[in-house]
N, C-alpha and C positions, 0 to 999 in steps of 0.2 A: 929443306923450304919448310918453312912454317908461318903460312900468310894468316893473319890474325885481323877481324874485323872488330874494331872497337865499339864495344857495346857502353853504352853512358845514357840509356833511357829513352832515345828516340831515334828513329831512323829505320827505312827499309834494309833491316839486318838480314833474315832472311831472304830477301829477294837478292840483296846481294849476295848471298850465301850459295843460293841456289845457280845464278848466273856464272860464277864461279866452277860451281859443280858441271854447268853445260857447259863451260869451257874447255872442261877435263880440270880442273884444280881445287884439291878438297882444300878447305878452311875452317878455323878456330872461330866462332863469334865469344868475346871473353869482355869483358869489364873490369879483370884484375892489372892492376898495374903490374904485377910481376911476368904474367903473361904478355900483355903490351911490351913489357922490355926484351921479352923471350925471342917474341916476332922477328923472323927475316924479312916479310913484307907486310906492312899495316896498311890498312883501309878503313878511313875515318867517312862515313857515311852519314846521312842526316837528313830529317826535314825538321820546320819548326821556325823558331825565333834564335837570335843569333845570341841574346841575352843568359837564354835558360840554357845553350848548350854548353856556354863558358862555365854557368853556374853549377852545372851538372858532372861536368870534366873536372872540374874545380873541387866538387864534394866525393869523386869518386878517387879523387889522386891520379889523373890520369895525365892533366897536363903535362907534368915533368918527362912521365916517360914516353908521351909524343913529340915532344919537343927534344928531346934527346937524342929518338930514334932518328929522328929527320937532322939532324945536325951530325950522327954518326953515319950520314950516307945511307939508311936503310931507305927502299922502294918504298914512297908514300903514295897509296891517293887515294884525294880528297875527293868527295862527292857531293856536291851543294852545299850544305855549312860544312861540311869538311873540308871546300873550299873555302868558306867564307870566314872561317876562325883563322887560317894564315896569316890574314892582313892585320893591319897595327889597331885597326878599329872597325869597329860595325856602328851604323848610324840607328839602328831600329831601335826603336822605345828609347830614345835618347843615346849617345856617344858612350860606347862600352870596350873595355881594349879588347883586342883579340891575342893573339899567339906570337904577331909582331914577327914572324918570318918571310913577309912579304909586305914590304913598305906601301901601304895606301890604305885607302877606306872602302867599304861598303855600303851601298847608297842605293836608295829608291828610284825604281823606273819616276821619270818626270812622268806630271799628269798630262798627257794626249787624250787623243783617238781612242787609243788601244787598251782592253781593259788590261788592270791587274790584279791577280797575280800573270805572268808571260806563262800559260799553261797549252802542251802541247807540242807537236813535230817544226822540228825547226831546222836550218842549217848551219854549218858551220864553215867558215871560211878559215882557210888555214894561214896561217900567217907565217910561223916557222916550221922547219922539219923537227919531227920528234920520232924517238923509236917506240913511244908509247901512241903514235897514229901510223904503224906501221902499217901498210894494207887498204890504210882507209882514204876516201879519194876524197878531194875538195869539192863541198857541196854537199858531202855526205849529210841525212839527217837525222837530230838524235828528238831524245823527249825530256822536255822540262816542263819543272813546275817553280816558279819562283818569284819574289814581289822585290828582292834586291842582288846588286851584285857589284864583284869587285871591281875598283877601280885604282889599279896600280899606278904609282909611282915613276917606273921605269917600265919601261915597254918590252926590252928586251925580257919579258917574265912571258908576254903574250904569245901562247901558241896556236889559239883560235880566237877568232870573233864571231860574234852571231848580231845579225841585225831584228829590233825590235822596238821601232822609232828611235829609239837609239841604236850605235853599233857598239855590245859591249863586248868585252872579256869572256868569251863561252870556256875557256881554260887557261890553262900558263900552267908553265913547267920552266923545272931549271935542273939541270945532270938527273938526280933518281928521283926527283919529285915530281907529279903529274897531278895538277886536279881540276876537275871542273865541274860548270854549274849545272850542266846537263845529269840524267842520269844512263849511264849502260845499262844497268841491271833493267832499265823497262826500254832499250831501244833495238832490240834484236838484233840480227847479224851483227851490224856493225859495232853494238857494243859489246857483245859477246866478243868479237875482235879485242875492243877497245883491252876486258879484262883478261884476255892471252895474253896480250903486249906488254901488263903490267907484270900477269904474274910470273912471267918468261924474262922479265928484265935481270939484269944483273946488273950490281953497281961497280 
């Protein structure tokens, strides 16, 4: 098993690596397309802006190996931006294309009385079973930091939802792929459980 955390110049890479270590699973942080292609499990974390993420991945020649790994059935964990780039397009600073794995659009929270970004602890509502959520109860708390969220065209992708002015998809999954808007590496025991479930997952 070779878990690779993709380094494209943005994201809590060391925090994710330390989370996996605490869960009992070593990992490698790399921005090399060759190393990414050689991974058995792929983690794409990220903080920042959608278009910057896509530009950095493109400049480092990482878009193709990430897409190929997903299509090859390798376990994929997307965290925050690692979730958002799966969509067809993101609307941050105008429309920008994503990987197109998941049909839909990444949109900003609507203007209301709640502060944006959505920051802090919030609950998840489990909408469908997933091996990545084994041992995690409905209503568990996870840590969020984001101003945008994915709006999928196909509801069968939605694994959990969370309420913050609107009810938005806080994680999506299909087969070997799981991606979450929250940060498991900052979410204490529930986050460690999710990371462990991912590391143990076999396609």
